[in-house]
C-alpha positions, 0 to 999 in steps of 0.5 A: 466468484460472483460477476456484478454488474455495476451502474448508476442508477438515478434517485427515483429507481429507489436502488435496494441496498441489498444491489449496492455495491457497498453492500456487496463488498460488504457481504464478502467481509461479514461472510468472512466470520471464521479464521479457521476457514482461511485457506492456508497460502493466503494466510501465510502470505499475510504473514508475509506481508506484515514483515515487510510492511515492520522490514520499510517502516523500520528502514523509514524511520528516520526520514522526515514524513514519517517523524511528522507522522509520528509527531502527530501521532504523538499529540493524540495518546490514549489516557488509563494504557495498561488496565483493562478499567482504563481502556473504557476511561481512556476511549470513552464512548468508542469501547463500550460500542466496541464492546456492543460487538461482542467484543466485550471481553477484552483485557488489552490495553487501549490505543495502539503502538507506533513505529520507533517510539516506546510500545507502552505510549499508546496514540489513538488508533487513527493517529497509530494508523496514520503514523505507521502507514505514513511509515511503511509507504514512504519508502516505496517498498512495499507490496503492488498490485496492477490492473485496470488502477494501481494499489499497494494492498498493503496499505490495509494493514497499519490500520487493522493492527491499530484497530485490532490493537486497540480494541484487543484482537487476537492474531487470529483475527487479524490476520481474518481482517489482512485477508479480506482488506485484500479481498475487496482492494484486488477486486476494485482494483480489477473492476474500477479503473480510476486513473482514467479520471484523474482519481487517485487510487486511494479511493478504492483502499479506504474500502477495502480498509472499512472492509476488512474492519468490517470482518475483524471485528465482526460487525453486521453487514449493515455497518460495514457497508455504510462504512465503506460509502463514508470512506469513498466519499470522504478519500476521492482525490485527484492523482496531482499527487502522482504528478509533476513534482511529487512531494511526501504527500505521496507518502501520508495519502495513504494514511489519509485513506486509513485513518478516514476509513477507521472514522468512516467505521466508527461512526457507522458503529454510532448509528451514522450513514452514509452516501448511497448508493455511494458508487451507483448514485446519479449524483456520485462516484461512477457517474461523475468521478468517473465514466459518466451516467452511462457508465457501467462496470463488472466487481468479481467477488467471491461466492458465500464459502469461497476461499478468500486468495486474492492476496496471493495474486499481489506481489512485492518489491525487492527494490525501493522505487514504483513497482513497473521499474522493478524490472527496468532495474533488474534489466539493466544490471544484466545490461550491464555487462553487455555495454562496458562505458556508460560513456559509449551510450548515445540512447536507450529506449524504453519499448514497454505499456502505456502507464510505465511511459505515461504514469513513469516514463517520458510519456507523462510530459513532467520536466521533473523525471529528468530534473536532477534537484527533484525529490526523492519522490519525484526520482523514485516516479521516473524511469529515465533514473532510475534506468539510468543509475542502475545501469551505472551501479549494477545494484538499487538502494532505497538512499543512496540510489536517490541521494542528490549526491547521486542524482546531480553527478553528472555523468549521471546526469548526462545518460539520464538525458538520454534515456526515454520510452514509448508506449508499445501496444505489445506491452500494453496488452501483455500489462493487463492479460488476464492470465497472470503468467503472461501479465507482463510490466517491464519491457524492451530496451534498446541502447544504441552505443556512440560507434552504431552498435545496438543492445538491446534485451526485454524482461516481462516481469522483476526477479522477485514476482511470483513469475520471475526469476527469483519469486520471494519467498518466506526467506526473501521476506526475512531477509529483505527485513534483516537487510533493511533493519540491519544497524537500527533493531538488533539483531536479538530485536529482529528474531523477536518479530520474525518470532512474534510474525511466524506465529501471528494466528496464535498471538492474544491481544498483548502479543501483538505488540512483538509485530513492532521491532524494538528500536532505540527509540530515544535515537528517534526521539531525538530525531522528531525534537529536531522538527518544527512543531504544528499544531497538535 
């Protein structure tokens, strides 16, 4: 790995583009040209994440934000699907631009599929990315990477898949793009903290997606670096989307970033530039959004020829909740056997990291985290609520555990109000430990019963974490897929999808349609028809 020092430069410095972070990120993308050179373990993990994304996307098809995004996408169909001639007619200059980069001899239909709809009714790729990213993110149930910043790197996959379909790319091309996007995303999350300045983490997502698209499409470094600059410039937003009363925008935020990244790549391919240098400029990202004019960061990127393995540092969720709550749910299930009746609980204190305490714990100062009428999005970022329900039920479900009638159960509300968090410096240090085997996202729970008995236990990482009691392997991902799609996709459709995903590296462009599990599209359309209409 090469450590790149990133700092603010005055305009008078005329920082050469090759020394700018956007160019260095782009160089990683354009230096990953051959799929055959990809690390086998990284490629296998990419397949796992394609399965994981489809699992949660199908499970969320009848949730309102997902239906809204899907309806918006449906209003942007691509004409001329099903024929190579139609591809040029239906996509105009964009299709010709892709052809100009060496992707000419493609016969796939233009446009991209949307989860829950007829695969023959394709929409413009940026809108497919919008709909599919929202479906993937809605349940807060796919992968994560936590370091200096927070992230859900699986958010890169929907825009990459959409553009792969639209441009007639193969499964091997898509695989290359996914691995590069993860590489860039993890590097930025390790090196540059956003949340300390209340900037939302999707600013790193858009840069990673632009690089993944560049690798997949084999674009020149200069084009990719301009796309990175445009993407970062247009997707830098505040963290209010994850504070107070959290709304459905939490699901739309990564969809917006992915859509913006596609549009940025399209503009850059047409020769349009970006604010530059986007990171180092004296009026740029670091100087005014982050640490200020004296800002300095270290971003570590792979050397030329070095394997892109960052995806192996990331981890998925067994439970539908913020990642720091994963170990807490597992710990609550374990403690349930020791406390008897939850009515005997006098108070619960979770000793944990700064992040858990401040973002999803009582340290946030958000009264909404204790409100039984709070939104689902707020509850999945409330560790007091999550611990209380997991302690009572001994399990966790992506729908039942958040149902209004569940959240408002009187005995639950009573227990919930007794749960608080405190920051423990030892857990904060472990959260940032450079050794992945020591890094921890859990905490220590102290339960005091009404008779004075004190029960304590701790858990460093979730059971499904790579260092946990039951690390997720391919069987874990396929089991999650079958469980979440049961009753929505038939067993035959489930197996067809799993077969296609398992052969990702060998799929041709037409085969990418197999990455969208077949469902009852009439039932989905009937649900969508009940929604209020918008502009599109």
